[in-house]
ROPA-773022 format. One record per residue (C-alpha): y, x, z. Coordinates in pm, whole numbers, plus 50000, padded with zeros to 5 digits. Example, Ala and Ser with C-alpha at 12.3 -4.5 7.8 and 13.67 -1.06 7.14 Angstrom:
# ROPA-773022
495505123050780/498945136750714/
END
This chain:
# ROPA-773022
767051070762054/764411074562326/765551042862503/765431022862181/761951035862109/760771026162458/762240991262420/760510986462086/757190998462226/757450977662544/755360948462409/752370971262356/752720988862693/749700970762845/747500982162557/748781017862590/748071016662963/744571002962906/743951030262649/744991056562900/742631042063163/739731041562917/740461077662824/740401088063191/737111069863253/735491086162951/736771120363057/735321116263409/732011103063275/731691133263045/732591156863329/729831142363546/727321140763259/727721177863182/728191190063543/725671218363593/725141208763959/724241173163861/721871185363590/720171209563830/719751181464082/718211159363814/715851187763715/714731191464077/714141153964106/712211154463779/709951182163910/709371162664233/708341132364028/705881153963830/704381169264143/704221134964307/702321120864011/705021095663917/705281109863563/702931129363338/703511163663188/704661150662849/707311128363012/708401157663228/708741180762927/710671154662727/713161148063008/713421185163095/714341193062734/717031166062737/718511179663059/718471215562937/720141204762612/722881188262818/723291220563011/723451241162689/725991217962524/728321213962819/731911220162719/733631249762885/735421239863204/738531260063125/738901270663486/739021235063619/737061227063936/
END
């Protein structure tokens, strides 16, 4: 039965493969987006921009809040590196 199923699904194999690739890309993008080390680096850069006069305090506070929200809403890693 498994062989018959695979033969019947063969025509949509490229779409299934593309779906898998998209899923992997999304998973990696989310991992990087919520990575605490990345967020901390972005916070440090944001502070440097404030001190350097590139942005004003209101822009700093808005971006800082966004970054801290990302940090608070990061999914648990489940022991993965």
